[in-house]
C-alpha positions in Angstrom: 31.7 -10.3 41.8 28.4 -12.2 41.7 27.6 -13.7 38.3 24.4 -12.4 36.7 21.8 -14.3 34.7 23.8 -14.1 31.5 27.3 -14.8 32.9 29.3 -17.1 30.7 30.3 -20.2 32.7 32.3 -21.7 29.8 29.7 -24.3 28.9 26.9 -24.3 26.3 23.3 -23.5 27.3 21.1 -26.5 27.8 18.9 -27.4 24.8 15.4 -26.0 25.1 13.9 -29.5 25.3 16.8 -31.4 26.8 15.7 -34.7 28.4 17.2 -35.7 31.7 19.4 -32.6 32.0 20.1 -31.3 35.5 20.5 -27.5 35.3 22.8 -25.9 37.8 22.6 -22.5 39.4 25.3 -19.9 39.5 28.1 -21.3 41.7 27.6 -24.9 40.4 24.7 -26.0 42.6 21.8 -27.9 40.9 18.5 -26.2 40.5 16.0 -27.1 43.1 13.9 -30.1 42.1 10.7 -28.1 42.1 12.1 -25.8 39.4 13.4 -28.8 37.4 10.0 -30.5 37.6 8.3 -27.3 36.6 10.4 -26.9 33.5 9.8 -30.5 32.5 6.0 -30.1 33.0 6.0 -27.0 30.8 8.0 -28.7 28.1 5.8 -31.8 28.1 2.6 -29.7 27.9 4.0 -27.7 25.1 5.0 -30.8 23.1 1.7 -32.5 23.7 -0.6 -29.5 23.2 1.4 -26.8 21.4 1.3 -23.1 22.2 -2.4 -23.2 22.8 -1.8 -25.3 25.9 0.1 -22.6 27.6 -0.8 -19.1 28.8 1.5 -16.2 27.8 3.6 -16.3 31.0 4.4 -20.0 30.6 5.2 -19.7 26.9 7.5 -16.9 27.8 9.1 -19.0 30.5 9.9 -21.6 27.8 11.7 -19.0 25.7 13.7 -17.9 28.8 14.8 -21.4 29.8 17.5 -21.5 27.1 18.9 -18.1 27.9 18.7 -18.6 31.7 19.5 -22.4 32.2 20.6 -22.0 35.8 18.0 -19.7 37.3 14.3 -19.5 38.0 12.8 -17.5 35.1 9.4 -16.8 36.6 10.3 -13.4 38.1 11.7 -12.1 34.8 8.8 -13.5 32.8 6.3 -11.8 35.1 8.2 -8.5 35.0 8.3 -8.6 31.2 4.5 -9.2 31.0 3.8 -6.6 33.6 5.7 -4.0 31.5 4.7 -5.0 27.9 1.3 -6.5 28.4 1.4 -9.9 26.6 3.7 -12.4 24.8 3.6 -10.5 21.5 4.3 -7.2 23.3 7.4 -8.6 24.9 8.8 -10.0 21.7 8.1 -6.8 19.7 9.4 -4.4 22.4 12.4 -2.3 21.3 15.7 -3.6 22.6 16.5 -0.4 24.6 13.2 -0.8 26.5 13.7 -4.5 27.1 17.2 -3.7 28.5 15.5 -1.5 31.1 14.0 -4.5 32.8 16.1 -5.6 35.8 17.7 -9.0 35.3 17.5 -9.0 31.5 20.9 -9.4 30.1 22.4 -9.9 26.5 21.6 -13.6 26.3 17.9 -13.0 27.1 17.7 -10.1 24.7 19.1 -12.2 21.8 16.7 -15.0 22.6 13.7 -12.8 22.5 14.7 -11.0 19.3 15.6 -14.4 17.7 12.0 -15.7 18.4 10.6 -12.4 17.0 12.7 -12.6 13.8 11.7 -16.3 13.3 8.0 -15.4 13.6 8.3 -12.6 11.1 10.2 -14.7 8.7 7.7 -17.5 8.9 4.8 -15.1 8.4 6.6 -13.5 5.5 7.1 -16.9 3.8 3.3 -17.4 3.7 2.8 -14.3 1.6 5.9 -13.7 -0.6 5.7 -14.8 -4.2 2.0 -15.7 -3.8 -1.2 -14.1 -5.1 -2.2 -11.5 -2.6 -6.0 -11.5 -3.3 -6.4 -15.3 -2.7 -4.2 -15.1 0.4 -5.6 -11.9 2.0 -6.0 -13.4 5.5 -2.3 -14.5 5.5 -1.3 -11.0 4.3 -3.2 -9.4 7.1 -1.7 -11.8 9.7 1.7 -10.9 8.3 1.1 -7.2 8.6 -0.1 -7.5 12.2 2.8 -9.7 13.2 5.3 -7.2 11.7 3.7 -3.9 12.9 0.9 -4.2 15.5 3.1 -3.8 18.5 5.5 -1.1 17.2 5.8 2.0 19.4 6.4 4.4 16.4 4.7 4.6 13.0 6.2 2.7 10.1 5.2 2.9 6.5 5.6 -0.1 4.2 4.7 -0.8 0.6 3.8 -4.2 -0.8 4.6 -4.3 -4.5 2.7 -6.7 -6.8 3.2 -7.9 -10.3 0.5 -8.2 -13.1 -0.9 -11.3 -11.5 -1.1 -9.7 -8.1 1.7 -11.8 -6.8 3.7 -10.1 -4.0 7.2 -9.5 -5.3 8.6 -7.1 -2.7 7.8 -5.8 0.8 9.8 -2.7 1.7 9.8 -0.3 4.6 9.8 3.2 3.1 9.9 5.3 6.3 9.8 5.4 10.1 8.3 8.2 12.1 7.2 9.2 15.5 4.4 7.9 17.7 1.8 9.6 15.5 3.4 10.6 12.2 5.4 9.1 9.5 6.6 11.0 6.3 5.4 9.6 3.0 6.5 10.9 -0.4 4.2 9.8 -3.3 6.9 10.5 -5.9 9.3 8.1 -4.1 6.6 5.5 -3.8 5.8 5.3 -7.6 9.5 5.7 -8.4 10.3 2.5 -6.5 7.3 0.7 -8.1 8.8 1.4 -11.5 12.2 0.2 -10.4 10.7 -3.1 -9.3 8.6 -3.4 -12.5 5.5 -3.6 -10.2 2.0 -3.2 -11.6 0.2 -2.6 -8.3 0.8 -1.8 -4.7 -0.7 -1.9 -1.2 0.2 0.7 1.4 0.5 -0.4 5.0 1.2 1.6 8.1 0.6 1.2 11.8 -1.0 3.3 14.5 0.9 2.9 17.8 -2.1 4.3 19.6 -3.9 1.1 18.8 -6.8 2.7 16.9 -6.7 2.0 13.2 -9.1 4.8 12.3 -7.4 6.9 9.5 -6.5 10.5 10.2 -7.1 13.3 7.7 -3.4 13.1 6.8 -3.7 9.4 6.1 -6.6 10.0 3.8 -4.9 12.9 2.0 -1.6 11.0 1.4 -3.5 8.0 0.1 -5.3 10.1 -2.4 -1.9 11.6 -3.5 -0.4 8.2 -4.0 -3.5 7.0 -5.9 -3.3 10.0 -8.2 0.5 9.5 -8.8 -0.1 5.8 -9.5 -2.9 6.6 -12.0 -0.6 8.8 -14.1 1.8 5.8 -14.5 -0.9 3.1 -15.0 -0.1 1.6 -11.6 -3.0 0.3 -9.4 -3.3 1.1 -5.7 -5.2 -1.8 -4.4 -5.5 -0.8 -0.7 -4.1 1.1 2.2 -4.1 -1.0 5.4 -3.8 0.6 8.8 -2.6 -1.8 11.5 -3.9 -1.2 15.1 -3.0 -3.1 18.2 -6.0 -5.5 18.0 -7.5 -4.7 14.6 -6.8 -3.5 11.1 -8.6 -1.2 8.7 -8.8 -1.5 4.9 -9.3 1.8 3.0 -11.0 -0.1 0.2 -13.4 -2.0 2.5 -14.3 1.2 4.3 -14.9 3.2 1.1 -11.9 5.5 1.3 -10.6 4.1 -2.0 
């Protein structure tokens, strides 16, 4: 049986920025020098210029090097970008869809999802336990990182204390490609459980267009009314599109 790209050869993967390492292909042969030189050039450019120095396909190659230390990763990187559009689209793609790409095995899947999780955790650290109003741009960046590339709708609530510090970010529901169920009673109930004083609603539009639907407008009004009864403040409802976001308050819906 021929080993695949993720076959375990009984040795640890090469470090992402290993210096002087000589990767070997399946069967024990060394990688051709042009592949080794290519990897070294990419690593050097990344370390000197950061992510901005590399286009999406080369940044993706860097991620794949660790999961595929003994093979040329260019064909897989190209296939992933052809299917999912860009670097963010690849990282955010659901695992079942990633597994449909020929040549993508468990090691590559773990590596991609690890990078995605690290990006989300870093973005989250910039907004949690900090005043939301003074860090609005960071909050928007976090929402986009977490939701812009999802293929189904997701509804999240950001809970704030009396000083508008973000104390919790929770997913309340998941839906289909164009609908997610929202229950105002459950929203305010959870706010009281967390002793929150205000909230921000966030959901995504997989279509890419952040324009609110009539259902979006109606449910926002219902949540606002429910909050008003219990002296809670609804600061905003943010809709995340693929390339842009819409604020209900900025657009006059709240």
